[in-house]
C-alpha positions, 0 to 999 in steps of 0.5 A, spaced: 773 791 268 775 788 274 780 783 275 775 777 277 772 778 270 778 778 266 780 771 270 774 768 269 774 770 261 781 767 261 779 761 265 773 760 260 777 761 254 782 755 257 777 750 258 774 752 251 780 751 248 782 744 251 775 742 249 776 744 242 783 741 242 780 734 244 774 734 240 779 735 234 784 729 236 778 725 237 775 727 230 781 725 227 782 719 230 775 717 228 776 719 221 782 715 221 778 709 223 773 711 217 778 711 212 781 705 214 775 701 213 774 704 206 781 701 204 780 695 199 780 688 203 784 682 200 785 675 203 791 674 207 794 667 210 797 667 216 804 664 216 806 664 223 803 667 229 806 666 236 807 670 243 813 674 243 817 676 250 821 682 251 824 686 256 825 694 256 832 693 261 834 688 266 830 691 271 823 691 268 818 685 268 817 681 262 812 683 257 809 679 251 806 681 245 803 678 239 808 676 233 804 675 227 807 674 219 801 674 214 802 673 206 797 677 201 797 678 194 796 685 191 795 687 184 799 680 182 805 681 187 806 677 193 807 681 199 808 679 207 806 684 213 807 683 220 802 689 223 796 687 227 793 694 228 795 701 226 799 702 233 802 695 232 801 689 237 799 691 244 804 689 249 801 686 256 804 683 262 799 677 262 801 672 257 795 668 257 791 674 254 796 675 248 796 667 247 788 668 247 789 673 241 794 669 238 788 663 237 784 668 233 790 668 228 792 661 228 798 659 222 794 657 216 788 661 217 785 665 212 783 672 214 781 679 211 786 684 211 785 692 210 791 694 205 792 702 204 792 703 197 797 709 197 802 704 200 800 697 199 806 695 204 802 698 210 796 693 212 792 692 218 788 686 220 784 690 225 782 697 223 782 702 229 776 703 233 770 708 231 769 709 238 772 716 239 767 719 234 761 716 238 764 720 244 766 726 241 760 730 245 764 729 251 769 734 249 764 739 246 761 739 253 768 743 255 767 748 249 760 749 251 762 750 258 768 754 257 764 759 252 758 759 258 763 762 263 766 767 258 759 769 256 757 769 264 763 773 266 762 779 260 755 779 262 756 780 269 762 784 268 758 789 264 752 789 269 756 791 275 754 798 278 760 802 280 760 803 288 758 810 290 761 812 296 756 813 302 755 821 303 755 822 311 748 824 313 748 832 315 745 834 322 
């Protein structure tokens, strides 16, 4: 096998492997979102919500994050939670954007809450998006493309005819 054929095989396998990796990651994100939506829902009451301000250090700009506290009842036990989404509340340098988010959950509002049945202290007001499941076709293109590179390299590599040295013409 020529070096160029081996190179193309490794390139194709690398592209396909990255496609598989991202397909698995997107698939697990989608599955997590589906699982969260299957959790039991209870009614929660927003006890407080506001805009929190923080800085990573004295040289970094101010960032804002929604701070929320809600109360809910799970199997007769009163509980509280602070989690907006699985990854917490997103930070932003735009205070107005966070203030708009706070308006969605004003103090005293009754809101649906997703409760993890395995850990009732782990709750979500907003479950993860199912968008990765709808976009999973994109990394699958890399799997197909990478495997196509491998197949083509092997196909062409086996079809090559060895070069025969030209024999000089006899006078």
